[in-house]
N, C-alpha and C positions, 0 to 999 in steps of 0.2 A: 628375448630371452633365449638363445639359441642353445637347442639340444648341446653341451657339452662344450658351455663358456661355463664352467665348474668354477671359475675363480670368483662367481659372485656369491656358492657357497662356500669358500676354503673357511669360511670364520665360524668355526662353531656356534660362534651368539645368533647366528641366524637360521639355526636349527630351531630356534626356540620363538613360537608364535604362538604367543598369550591373544588370547582374546576373552577380556571379562565378559563374565556373565554366562560364559556357552560351553565353558572348558568342564563340566559334568553332570550338562544335561543328559536326562534318560527318557527316552518315550520309545513306543509303538510307534508304527505305521497303520492306520484306520482302514477300513475297507473290508472285503472278505476274510474273515475269521480263515486261520490256516489250523487243519488238520492231522498234521502229522506231528511227528515226536519232537523235529525242531523248535516249530513253534508252541510246542506247549510248552518246552522248556524255558525258553525267553518270556513268554507270558507269566511264567511264574519268578523268573529272575529281576525283570525290568518291571515292576507294580506300583503301586502309587506313593510304598517306603522310599520309591526313588527321588521323591521331592526336597528329601532331606537332606540327600544330599549335593541337588542342585542349589537350594541353600546356601549350601557350605560354602558352594566355590564362587559366590556373588559377592563385589566386593562391600564392602563395609566400612562407613568411618568410625564407626566406634568400637571396630573389633580390631587389635593388635596383636593375633594370637602370631606365634614364631614359628607355629605350623604351617605347613604347605601342601593344601588340604589336593592339591592337584596332585601331589605324589604320596597319597596315603592311601594304602590300599583300603579295599573296602569288599563286603559280603557279596556286593553285587559283583563285581570284577570278579572275584573266585569264583561265581556259579559262571556266569559268563564262561571264562578261561574253562572250566571243568567242563559245561555242556559242548565247546566245541570237541573235546579231548572224545567225548563222547561219541559224539554223532557226527565229527567232521572228519575223519583222521583219512578218510578215504578221499576225501574232497581237496587235501593238499598234504601232499607225500611231504613237504617240509617240517611237515609237524615231527614224522621219525626221528628228526634230529633230536627230539625233546627227551630228556628221561620222565614221562609223562609222572611217576609215581614221587620219586625224587622234588618234580618242579611244583607239586600240588601240595606236596608236604611241608615243603619251605614255600610255601605262595605267601604267605605274609614278612616272611625275614628277605623275600628275594630282592634283589637290587631295585628300585622303580623301574630304572632305563629295561631290564628284560619284562619284569613282570608289568608293564604298561605297553612292550611290543607285543607282549601275547595278546593282551587284551585288545589291542587296533587288530591284529589277525584276524582274531573271535570276532571281530565289528565285520570286518572286510567280509570272514565268510558269510555272516548273518545277513550282509547287507541287503536283501531282499526283504528283509520281515523289520529293518528299525529305519528309524526317522533318520534323514542324513544329519541331524545336529549327535547322534551319537555317534558315529563314525567321525567326523570332524573333532568332537569331541576325547574321543582317545588318539587319535591320529597327534591333535595337540597335547594332549599332557604327552605322548611318549618323546613327541619331540624337542620336548621340556627336557625330560628327564632324558632323554640320550648326551644333550647339549650338556649338561650339568656333569652328568659321566664320564665325561671325556677328560674333564679338568683333574681326576684322578680315573684313571680305567682299571678297572679290573675283567678278568676273564670273561664276567658276564654280561660285559659292555657288546665286546664280540656279534655274541647271537641276538642283542638290539641291534645293532647297527644292522645285521643283516637283516632280519626280518623286519625293520622299517625300510629298508632298501626294497625291497625284494612286493611289499604293497606300494612304493612307491613306480617302484617298472612297471608292475603291472597296471596301473592308473596311467600308465602315461609321464608319468612325471624324469623323466629319464636325466635331464642333468641332477635333480638332486640324489638319485641313486650313484650319478656316477662320486658325486663328493661323498658322498655316505659309505663307497667302496675305498675311497680313498682314505678317509678316518680309519678304516679297519685295517687297513697295511699296515698306517704308523702306530694302530694297536701293539698290533702284532710286534711289531718292533718296540715300542715302547715294556710289554711284556716277558719279550725275549720266549718269544713262540714261534722264533725262526728255529730254533736250537730247540733239537728231542729233551723233552724235560728230565729224560735219565741222564743227562749229559752237566744239566743247571748246579751250577753250588750247593744250592736247596733241595737238592733232587730227592732224599732221603726225608726232608718233613713233606711232600706229597705224597698224597693217597692215591690208591691204585684208581679210585675215582676219577679222582684231580689228573693225571697222566694221560687218561683216557681222552677228558675232556678238553682237553689244551693240545693233544693232536688232533682231536677230530673236529674242531674249531679250525686250528689252523688247515687243515684238507681243507673245509668248507669254504674258506676265506682265497685258497691259491684259485679252488675250481670255479668259484662264482667270479672273481677279476681275469678271469681266460677266456668264460663263458662271456662277459660284457664284451671280450677285445674280439673277438670271432661276432659275437652279432651284429657289430658296428656303435656298442653304444661309449666305449670309449676306447684310447690307445693303448698298448699292448703294458703288463706294470707284469710281468713276473716272479711269482714266489718261487725259492729251489725247492723243488720236488723232491728232492735227492739227500737233504738234510733231516729229516722230520721223520719219524717211521709212522706207517700207517696203525689208523686205530682199531682197533680189534671190531669191528663190527663196525667197516666200512671199507672191507678189504675188496670188495667184490665190484666195486663202483670204480673209484677213482684214478689207478695208478693207470687201466685204459683207458679208461675215459681222458683224461686229461692229454695223454698222450693222440688218441683221434682228435682232439681239443688243437695241441698244438702244430699240428699237422694242418689243419682248416685254417688258420690264421697265419701259416707262412705262404697256402696257396693266395687269400687274400691279398696277404701282401706281393706275391709274384704278379697279382692278375690286378693288381687296382690301374696300374695305367698300360695303355696301350703300348705292344713294339714299333718300333721305329719304321717298320715292313713284316710285310706277310709271312717272310722266311724267318721273323726272328720268333715266331710261338711257337713253329716247331723243333725249331732249333737250340729252343731256353735250357742253360746248362739248371740252371736252378730247379725248372720243372723235374726235368732229369732228377737232380740228390730227391725230389719232394716224391718222387714214384718210387725210386729207391727206399725211400723211407717209409713207405706203404706197406710195398712187399716184405722189410726185414717186419713191421708191425702185425702183418698180417699172419706171419708163419711163428710168433709170440704169442701171439692169444689163443688162450687156450679153446679145441674146439667146442666146448658148452656153452663159454661166452659169447657167441656172436653166431649168430644166424648166416648159414653161407647158403647160395642160391644153387640149384640146380637142373640145369633145361630140360633134364633129361625125363622129370617128374611131371606127372599132369598135377595142376593147382593141387585138389581134393589129396595127391602122395604129398605133395611138399607139407603142407598143412598138416600131415598125419605127423612129418618127419619136424616137425617144428613142436607140435605137442609135446613127442616122448623125448623131444631133447629139452623143453621148459622142464620139463617134470623129472627129471634126471637130481638124484638126492644131492649133488654137489653144485646143483645152482640155486646158489643163495639167494638171489632177486631175481627173479623172472624178466623185470622192467627192467633193470641194466642191462640183461640182456639186447632186450631191443632197443636202448638207447644204444649201445654198444651198435648194433648193427645199423640201424638206419644212419649215426653217424657217420659210420666208418666209410659206408657206400655213397652219400654223400661226400663224402673228400674227395673219391675218386671223381663222383662225378663233374667237381668245382676244379677240380686238375686239369681235365682233357675238355671243357666245355668250349673254351675259346679257338680250340680248334676242330670241335665240331659249328662253332659259327664261321670257320672259315670255308670249311667245305660249304657248308650253304650258301658261300659268296661264289663258289665255284662251278660252271657248268661244265655238266661230263664232256663238252668239246671244247671245252678249255683247251690250250695249248701252252696258258702261262705259267702251269704249277709244271714241276717235273714230276717224272713216276714215283723217286722214292719219298719225296714229299708228299705225294699225292695217297698211294699208302700209308704213312704216317698217319696222314687226318683220318682216312677210311677206319683203319685202327681205334682212332679217339674218338671216332662217330657210333661205334661196336662199344667201346667203354663204357661212355657216357649213356646208352641205351640199357645196356645190360644192367648197370649201377642203376639207376632209374625205377627200371621195371622190376628188380627186386625189393626197392625202397618200397614202391608202391604195394608188392605184392605182400609185404612183412603187414601193411597197412589195412591190404583186403582179410590176412589172417586173426588182425585184433578187432574189424569189425565181427568176424563171425566166434569169435573169441572170450567176448567182453559181456559180461552182463549187461541185458538193456539193450543193445546194437543189435542192426540189424543191416543187410546189402541196402544202398539205396534204390528207389524205389525203382521198375523196371532195369536192373541190372540180376541176373538169375546167380544166385549161390552154388558153387562149385557140387558136383556128387556128394554126395555124403556130408558133406561139410554141419548137417545137423545132426551129427554123431559127434563134433567136437566139443570137449568141455569147455565151461569157461573161467577163463582162467585171471582175467582182470576187471576192474573196477573202471568204469569210466572217466569218474571223479581224479583218479591217478593220471591221464594225462597233459598233461604239463605244454600252455603254451610254445612253450620252445622246439616243439616238435613242429609247429609249421613254418620253420624254416628248411627242415628238411622235406616237407611235402610240397615247400615252393621250388626246393632244386630241381626237384624229380619233376613238378609240372613244365617246369621251364625245357627243362631237355625234350619233354616229350609232346609240347609247344613246337619246338624248331625243329625235331623229326616231323611233324604232320602239318608245318606251314610252312619250312620254310628247306629244306634241305630236299636236293631233288630226287623221285622219286629212282633216277638209276643208282645214284646212293645208296637209297635205302636199301636197293635190290640186291646187295652185294655183302647185306649182315645175316650171316646164320639164324638169327630166330630174330630176322624184324614183325612187330608187330602189325596191324592190321590196321588203315582207320581207325573201325567202329571199336577195337581193340582201345586205342587211345583213347575215346571216345569216350569208353564207357571207364577206364583210370581217372579222366576228371570227375566224373561222379562220384566216384569213390573220394577221391582229394576235396573234392567243396564239400562233399558229404564231412569228411574228420576235422575238415578248417572249420564248421560249422558246429562241431562236438566243442573242438578249443576254446573256440570263441565262446561260446553258451558257459563251459568252465570261469572263462574271465568275470561272463555278468556285467559286462555293460555294452552299451550302444557303439563306443569308439574308447578302440585298444591296441596295442600295442603289435597287434598282429591283422587288424583294419586293412591295413595298405596291401597285406598278403593277398587277402582276401578280394579283394576289389581287384585286384592286378587276376588273379587266378580265373575270374568272373571273365575277366577281357580273354584270356587265354581260349578259353573256353569256349565263348564265344566264334574267338578265329577259329579253331578247331571244328565246331558244327558248323561253320561255314565253307570246308573246304568243299570244291569241287561243286557250289553254288556260283552262280552270276558274279564276274569280277566286282570287288568293290562293294559287295553287296554290305558286307559286315563294316566296312569303314566309317571312323568316329573323327569328329575333328580332334587336331591335337589336346593333350590333354597328360599333364605330367602328375604322378602318383607320388604324392609327400603323404609326410606324417603329420599327426598336429599331436602338442604335446600340452597335457592336461597338468591344471593345480589341484588336487584334492585340500588343501587349504581353502582354498578360496571358493563361496557360493558361486552360483551360476549366474552367467552375465542378466539373468533374467528374475533372479531371486529378491534384491534386493532385501537381502540379511533376511527372509524367511522361508520356512520349507513346507509352504502349504502352496498346494499346487492349483490347477484348475477343479474347480467343485470344491474348494476345499480342502481336500485330502490330503493328508501329509506327503513329501514326498519323500521320495527311496533317499540314500547316500549316493545311489549311482546318477540322479538327477544334477546333483551342485558339481560336478566335474566341469571347470571350465577351462574353453580352451587360450591358452596364450600363448600360441604360437601354430599356425596352420599350415607352416611351410618347410618341414624339418624335413631330414633324409631319413626315409623307412629306414626299421630296423631288418637285415637281413645276412646271410651268411654271403652272400653277392648278390647286385641286382644283375640288368638286362644289359650292364656290358653297352651300353647306346642301341640295343636294340630296341626296335618299336612293334607293341602290341596294337591288333585293327587297324595297322597300317598308322596310327596315331597319338598310340596311351605311352607315354616314355615313362621309367621307375629315374626315380630325382639323386643322384649321387654325387659324391664330389668330385669324381671322375667320367660323367655318363657321359657328359659332352663331348671329353677326350676320343672316347671309343666310338661315339656317333660320328665324328670324323674322321677316325681311323675305318673305319667301314667304306665310308663314301670313297674314300680316295681306293679303297680295293676293287669297288665297283668300277671306276672308272679304270683300271690297268684291266680288266677281264675283258 
């Protein structure tokens, strides 16, 4: 089942994955006791009374009830979701999309699809403390409920699809997530949500709450599908962003970030395939137009909603400026400012990276490139490096201003950094930030390992090799945090983590004996996982070695091992450590292009 083969999922009946005897099973993992608040809450929820719920889910030849207990709300469901909202809001920023008081107050009359999607999300967040059958049960029940809701969709179908898709994406089921995104778009049009609710014929019958909910979930789907496109999960599917007004509680995020995502998507398309010659990269009219869009966008972003670099400031001085800016009363969301910043400068880096790669193939002694093109390539190198350094600097600031986080061991924090206030919770850092870290890592790796030092010397603020090595420690540390937030041995960012490890080895080996860090040729790929099937060694049992109950994360089954990894943009044919390649649709074409460039130098 290749990633992107969505046709296999387009029949909504395939959302149903009924499994007799397990859809409502509830139990706790055995092993050492957890003393934290979350475990205490869970033990009070998932107790012996759950046996009654399990009995209801078992098929019986003597029972002919028309009630589908898979879709019936229970007190256990309610308490689990309530515990999630009380203890896990910091672990999943998407929970802020739910009106908690309204949802809990109407829990038992909520449509089954949304209610169970929240249960499945809660089970995922508590997965370290639950037996695998619990998460599987909620996930299967959610698929079943969402499938039925597509027959007569309502507004609540949209968040149900969204939360089911985020669970699927986070666990590697990208093809299924793509299918859910397509269904969400169909529901948007079926319910006329692409029209602002004030322009609908029945506008006078809608409450203010309904108007805001329709707007919010329209923009969430627009944002979601755009993000899928730039990550490489799916082909572009654009919902118009000039027809529906912004919801009152989301003005801080969507307009700017969606415009940045539009530019990132345009860059991905422009650089998908190599040009016919080396001159085609600097002279690309498409890239000139994208540059103009970036320049225009930067002038339109309010100053308090993006962190700008200032090379004249020492690190601790820039962190003080960041803190003061994020503390302004008009800053609605500090996290949104961070996301706007790292994505904007990732877009700059992506736009100019092919030119940086060209320069890395040009010897300072070469006469094959004319002076005008050479100046353009050096300017692109400066833009790439400056953007990457700023992105890493923002992540350094996050390490210093986040609860329970510190700089990596061996890296000294800037002076006075201990006085920085703690502005963030590490649980809020979403795995998509890995793409920004990856883009910065590629640029710094190329600077240290591929670009001739004579070209680097022309930059106004070139970092030393020791600085780049320290930056890689920061990048690796933050990727570890994002991986821990995903709570899985294999996740969608595992390929990025492995590639950055190889880059770090390459950077650390600069100046050592040639080829001392070389490796056999390997291609970094992504494993596609199935959350709906048990692992290859489980044979239908949830018992691990020694008889202990296995966690849900142990039962994710690899169903494809050679999918293209998710990223804004891959290595464009370059190899790390002399043999590590990135799997991508056109990586081989780029590799052949660079081989041709080398022969002409």
